[in-house]
Steps between C-alpha positions, in 0.01 A plus 500: 500500500669458839698799625877474521488582872254218570714261295806594705314472834339165415818342369705645786268354762505162329125522443553481127806425296596717209411211267149470652435869454635497143280199417186652649214568257516876573856538379705332226831688463777321313709263713850647553795299371721588797454397864290734713699643790286553807565799725451426871533793742582426864510740796745494794273261695480249214148600403417490129409844367226530242559875453879556530657815643674747277488851368187430293311328786363831625249466782398144406498265797680171435304175534705250701477119494705252704613175338778325697563261211588791270683710762613456856769655718796325660787632711322816618770667712560832671820610672665810643863591548715805558742641245779730611765708326750764609490827312762747620459515878142368500356151537205469261250227589186376327236245592441280195184290456495225238178326393520214253277226368506234232211465258429148372311540171349217297369530147197269505396587145588323178662816361816691595439767765666813630450566869524868591563535873412844632690615811390839638775720644406721793695823541860435601500135387712368211517166321786284627480180298644313208356504239423871493149608398446552129315822563396736778172682434381807686134576558469823697711459814505118475783307332462137391786274393404254224678165469425283195555124504446272199356151555430221255181291533505311830829660609561616859727803536633683806558872543684657794395857581673707768434850628731721707433800724780709651427732794797726582560562872661805660878501436738484796821699533809282534766647729847411387728389780863578438754293682808686597831341422653649816 
């Protein structure tokens, strides 16, 4: 009997469909009456993950596969700007870096699929996008934001993911100048 992990890896890679594995002579489980929903994990560089990140991943190294038909990036942008505010007699300034990209995901299977896009968050970075991630998982010091996108067979879906980093700068004292009415 084929292992569940091998079934997942083969069907995920497109080397065997779920139907082919179920119809193989080694295995004859009953055919489900509901559609099979495929899980497709994608990293921040649009690589397909065969061993997704998460709290149960442990020390396992993820296998990565590129397939630009299934996932590619558009509108990869990075920008910086200053934000300022006055607090009491101080000018508070911060340098803000925004990184954003749009994932274009295509379900090439004949079954519904859920794409799980994994966006790692380095220290000091936060997610700045709509929709918000469904979950943020922590593994040791590393945080990963998980976005889930549903796609019907053949459907192309887009997901915008933005990250934000704020670096506070040294505040400056504002000297009030009083104008005399005399």
